[in-house]
C-alpha positions as CSV (number, residue, x, y, z in Angstrom):
1,M,-17.9,-3.5,-37.5
2,V,-19.0,-2.2,-34.6
3,P,-19.6,-2.9,-31.0
4,I,-23.2,-1.0,-30.2
5,C,-25.2,-1.1,-27.5
6,F,-29.2,-1.9,-28.9
7,A,-32.2,-2.3,-27.2
8,Y,-35.2,-4.1,-28.7
9,D,-39.2,-3.0,-28.9
10,G,-40.0,-6.8,-30.1
11,K,-40.3,-5.6,-33.7
12,V,-37.1,-3.0,-34.4
13,F,-33.9,-2.5,-32.4
14,Y,-32.6,1.2,-32.4
15,T,-28.8,2.1,-31.1
16,A,-27.6,5.5,-30.6
17,V,-24.2,7.6,-31.3
18,D,-23.8,8.1,-28.3
19,Q,-21.4,11.1,-25.9
20,K,-18.3,8.4,-26.0
21,P,-15.3,10.5,-27.3
22,K,-15.0,9.9,-31.3
23,R,-12.1,10.7,-33.9
24,V,-15.0,13.3,-36.4
25,T,-18.1,14.0,-35.3
26,P,-21.6,12.5,-35.5
27,E,-22.4,12.7,-39.5
28,R,-18.6,12.0,-41.1
29,L,-18.5,8.7,-38.8
30,A,-18.3,5.6,-41.3
31,R,-20.9,4.1,-39.7
32,L,-23.5,6.0,-40.4
33,R,-22.1,7.3,-44.1
34,N,-21.8,3.2,-44.6
35,I,-25.8,2.8,-43.9
36,R,-26.9,5.9,-45.8
37,A,-25.4,4.2,-48.4
38,V,-25.7,0.8,-48.2
39,P,-28.3,0.6,-45.1
40,R,-27.7,-3.5,-45.2
41,V,-26.8,-4.6,-41.8
42,A,-25.5,-8.1,-39.3
43,L,-26.3,-7.7,-36.0
44,L,-24.9,-10.1,-34.4
45,I,-26.2,-10.9,-30.6
46,D,-23.8,-13.8,-28.3
47,E,-23.7,-15.2,-25.1
48,Y,-20.2,-16.5,-23.8
49,D,-20.3,-18.7,-20.6
50,E,-17.7,-21.2,-19.6
51,D,-20.4,-23.8,-19.4
52,W,-20.2,-24.2,-23.5
53,T,-23.5,-25.9,-22.8
54,Q,-24.5,-22.5,-21.9
55,L,-23.2,-20.7,-25.3
56,W,-25.8,-19.2,-28.1
57,Y,-26.2,-17.2,-30.4
58,I,-28.4,-14.7,-32.9
59,L,-27.3,-14.0,-36.2
60,I,-29.8,-10.6,-37.3
61,H,-29.6,-10.2,-40.9
62,G,-31.6,-6.3,-41.5
63,K,-31.6,-2.9,-42.8
64,A,-30.8,-0.1,-41.1
65,K,-31.9,3.6,-41.3
66,L,-31.5,7.2,-39.6
67,I,-34.4,8.1,-37.5
68,P,-35.0,11.7,-39.4
69,K,-35.0,14.5,-36.8
70,S,-39.0,14.5,-38.0
71,A,-40.2,11.4,-36.4
72,H,-40.4,12.9,-33.1
73,A,-41.9,10.7,-31.2
74,E,-40.2,6.8,-33.1
75,H,-36.7,9.1,-31.6
76,A,-37.8,9.6,-27.8
77,R,-39.3,6.1,-27.7
78,A,-36.0,5.0,-28.8
79,I,-33.9,7.0,-26.7
80,R,-36.3,5.9,-23.7
81,K,-35.9,2.0,-23.7
82,L,-31.7,3.1,-24.7
83,R,-31.5,4.3,-21.0
84,A,-33.6,2.2,-19.6
85,K,-31.4,-1.0,-20.8
86,Y,-28.0,1.2,-19.7
87,R,-27.6,2.9,-16.6
88,Q,-24.2,5.1,-18.6
89,Y,-27.0,6.4,-21.0
90,A,-29.7,7.3,-18.4
91,Q,-26.3,8.6,-16.4
92,G,-26.1,11.3,-19.3
93,M,-23.4,9.5,-22.3
94,L,-27.2,9.9,-24.4
95,A,-27.8,12.9,-25.0
96,D,-31.3,13.9,-25.7
97,D,-31.2,15.2,-29.6
98,A,-28.5,11.2,-30.3
99,P,-28.8,10.3,-33.3
100,I,-30.6,7.0,-33.2
101,I,-30.5,4.3,-36.1
102,R,-33.5,1.6,-36.0
103,I,-32.4,-1.9,-37.4
104,T,-35.2,-3.7,-39.1
105,P,-34.6,-7.7,-38.8
106,K,-35.3,-9.0,-42.5
107,R,-33.1,-12.4,-41.5
108,T,-32.6,-14.1,-38.7
109,T,-29.6,-17.4,-37.8
110,S,-29.6,-18.3,-34.0
111,W,-28.2,-21.6,-32.4
112,G,-27.3,-22.8,-28.8
113,K,-30.1,-21.9,-25.7
114,I,-31.4,-18.8,-26.8
């Protein structure tokens, strides 16, 4: 289980290996090795509120894939979406050549006031 920052384009989710300190190089990260070996993933998005009537979650089961370096347009689009959503990414925490993971939803489950 790894907390992620993500952007959604209406069809797929994108997440990146950003420039926060890591113990290993991006190529050796367990999450990337795991995706290459078994691309089935689950993405859990939730909202917490002190007013429990406002709680909700959505669980997305899908397939993850590292976007290849040859997919320049998709990679650039994902970087733009992530930088637009996260100020830290726009301020330099997301390199132009950051590894990008695409998550294609296959099944969703939800609960609460989404």
